[in-house]
N, C-alpha and C positions, 0 to 999 in steps of 0.2 A: 504494500500500500504506500501511497505517496502523501497521506494525510498530514504527515509531519513536515512536508516540504511545501513551501509557498512558491507559487509561480507568479511572476510579475514582470512588467517591462523594466528593462535595465535603464540606469541613469549614468551620467558621466562619472559619478563617484564609484560605480561598479567596475569601470574599465580595468583597473589593475587586477581585480579578482578574476574577471573574464579572461584576461590574457594569461593569467597563471593557470586557470583550468585548461585552456587550450594548450598551453605549453606542456602540461602533464600528459596530454594525449597525443602530442606530436610524434609522428612516426620515427624521426631521428633521435628522439629522446627515450625510446622504449627498447627493451630487449625483444628478441624474437618471440619469446613466450608471452610478453605483455602485448605485442602487436596482434597476437592471435585473438584477443578479445576486442579488437577494434582500435582504430587510430584515425587521426586527421592528417591530411597530406600537405596542408598549407598553414603557416603561421601568419596571422593577420597583423597588420601594423596598428599602432595606437590610433593613427588617423582613420583607418578603416573602421575600427570600433566606434570612434567618435561620430563618424558619418552615419553608421548604422544605428547608433543610439539616437542621433538627431532625427532620423527618419522613422523612429518608433519601430525599428526592425529587429530588436533583440529582446527575447524573453529569457529570464533566468530562473533557476530553481535555487531556493535558499533554505537551509535547514533552520530549525528553531534557535540554534545558537548564532545565527547570522552568517554562517559560511555559505558561499556560493559553491554549489556542487554540480552545476551543469548549466548549459544554455543552448538556445537555438536561435539562428539568425534567418530572417527572411528580408531580402533587400532587392531593390530594383536592379535590373541589369546595369553593370557599370558602363561607362563611356569607353568604347573600344579604342579611342585615341589616347586614353590615359597611359602615361609612360610607365607607371609602377605596377601594372597588371601582371599577376603571375601567369606563366605560360598555360597552365591548366585552364584558367579563366578565359584567356584569349581563345583557346580551342573550343570552349563551351559557347562563347559568343558566335564563333563561326558556325558551329553546329546548329545553334538556334536560328541562324539565317538560312540554313540548308534543309532542316528537317521539319516534318509536319507532326502534329499531335492532335488526335481526334478530328482528322480531316481538314486541318487548317495549318498553314505555316506558323511555327512557334513565334517567330519575330513579329507576326502581324496580330498576335494575341496579347492581352495584358498578362505578361509573365514576370515572375520573380525568380531570383536565385534563392534556393533553400539550402541553408547550411553555412557554416558547419552546425552539426548537432553534436554536442560534447557532454558526456555524463561521466563524472568521476566514478572510479571503480566501486567505491563504498555505496553509491546511490543506484547502482545498476540492479536490475532484477526486481524493481519496485514499481514498475509501470510508468516511469517518468517519460520514456520515449512516446508512449501512447498519449500521455497527458500533454506533452509538448505538441504533438500532432493535432490534438483536438483544440488546444488553445490557439494555435496559429491558423488552423482552418477557420475558426470562428472570427479571429481578428482580421484576417486578410481576404476572405472570400468576396467581399464587396470591392476590393481594390485590385485583386489579381484573379485571372481565370485559371492559370496554371502555374506550377512551380517546376523548375528544372534543377537538377543536382547531379553531382558526380560521386562515384565511389571508386576507390582503387580496386583493380581486379584481384590484387593480393590481400584484400580485406573482405573475405567471404561473409563475415558476420554482418558487416554494413550492407553488403549486397542483399543478404537474406532479410534483414530488418526493413530496408527501404521497400522491398518488393512485397513482403508479407504484411507488415504492420502499417506501412504508409499506403501501399497499393500503387507504388510508382512502377511505371512500365519502362523497361530498358529499350532505348531507341537506337543506340549505336555504341561502338567501342572506339576509343581513340588512344593514341600514344603520345606521350610527352616525355622527353628525356629518357627514352628507353623503358618507360613504365606504362602499363596499360590501365585504362580507366573505362568505366561504364558511364554513359550519359543517359539519364532517366528523366521522366516527366510524370506529373500527376495533376489531377484537377483539384482545385481548392474547394469546390462544392463537394460536400460529403458524399462518398460512395458507400457509406456504411462501414468504412475502415477508419480506424483511429490509430 
């Protein structure tokens, strides 16, 4: 149960804690054994977090003692001309221009980038992922039609979770710096999946 975890919009005061949570789940900071339970492939900058918070795009989970133990981001697609974009994000923007989802080109729909979703090890297995999905679907379904995301091919836990719990559909695979990723999309309108 997640009843002891409060989910709320993040503020600028939360950014150091959000960055710390992300850092604890970053692929290069984990052993092979730790990576088997899931990881994130990108470390976001403080500026990215500030922009996402300003756009009301980050929800966090906080324990009763005030510790941030996870977060989810839902943000508008970044400007493809931005110099600081990670190569994975550039590849996603290109795919959004090329692919269709539910019969319409992604780039012509109101779409958002969903992710990262980060949950500390101690908070896993308590329904937080499903709660994050429900909260963000409710918060953003009037703003966005669909969400797009990526998962590393070597992160089967994330692939499984996004397809079974979120109901995201894999649309393509792509490669960046010799690593393979899945590009997925889902509808913000509830499909009965949380």
